KEMAR-652012 format. One line per 10 residues: number of its first residue (from 1); their letters; for each residue z, y, x of C-alpha. Coordinates in nm, 3 decimals. Last residue first. Example, Ala and Ser with C-alpha at 12.3 -4.5 7.8 and 13.67 -1.06 7.14 Angstrom:
<rs>
2 = SA = 0.714:-0.106:1.367 | 0.780:-0.450:1.230
</rs>
This chain:
<rs>
65 = VADLIRDQCA = -9.443:-2.651:1.059 | -9.752:-2.805:0.888 | -9.849:-3.000:1.193 | -9.503:-3.153:1.220 | -9.517:-3.273:0.858 | -9.866:-3.416:0.913 | -9.757:-3.606:1.219 | -9.450:-3.742:1.030 | -9.672:-3.861:0.742 | -9.899:-4.043:0.991
55 = ETYQQGSVLM = -9.599:-4.192:1.174 | -9.445:-4.310:0.847 | -9.144:-4.128:0.724 | -8.764:-4.179:0.760 | -8.739:-4.336:1.098 | -8.386:-4.448:1.174 | -8.487:-4.756:1.382 | -8.365:-4.983:1.102 | -8.602:-4.808:0.862 | -8.906:-4.861:1.078
45 = AALQKGRKAF = -8.823:-5.222:1.131 | -8.789:-5.271:0.761 | -9.115:-5.093:0.701 | -9.304:-5.308:0.948 | -9.155:-5.627:0.802 | -9.253:-5.519:0.451 | -9.605:-5.441:0.568 | -9.648:-5.794:0.699 | -9.500:-5.956:0.390 | -9.714:-5.731:0.167
35 = LKAIKYYTAQ = -10.031:-5.832:0.364 | -9.959:-6.195:0.342 | -9.904:-6.172:-0.029 | -10.234:-5.971:-0.061 | -10.426:-6.244:0.129 | -10.252:-6.520:-0.073 | -10.345:-6.365:-0.406 | -10.695:-6.283:-0.301 | -10.754:-6.645:-0.202 | -10.621:-6.765:-0.529
25 = VLATIPLGCI = -10.831:-6.531:-0.736 | -11.147:-6.626:-0.540 | -11.070:-6.992:-0.566 | -11.039:-6.954:-0.945 | -11.355:-6.739:-0.951 | -11.569:-6.988:-0.764 | -11.625:-6.896:-0.395 | -11.927:-6.700:-0.261 | -11.747:-6.374:-0.205 | -11.477:-6.526:0.018
15 = DKFMSNMAEA = -11.569:-6.390:0.356 | -11.664:-6.041:0.243 | -11.372:-6.013:0.002 | -11.129:-5.822:0.228 | -11.404:-5.593:0.365 | -11.513:-5.511:0.011 | -11.156:-5.444:-0.095 | -11.100:-5.198:0.180 | -11.427:-5.026:0.114 | -11.336:-4.994:-0.257
5 = LNSTM = -11.002:-4.850:-0.168 | -11.160:-4.602:0.077 | -11.375:-4.474:-0.208 | -11.741:-4.531:-0.251 | -12.011:-4.268:-0.264
</rs>
């Protein structure tokens, strides 16, 4: 069995797996930097709107109550 993290990494590397190691590291760096920027913007918008938890977390809290 593989974990969700391994599956996520495999999907990220599927188009760059044939590259030399330095190009692989560089491509990974830029992909992760782009992802962090995207998620940072989402989080900032969420906090500005007054939302304290993510939607998934909020749903689980409401289900537990």
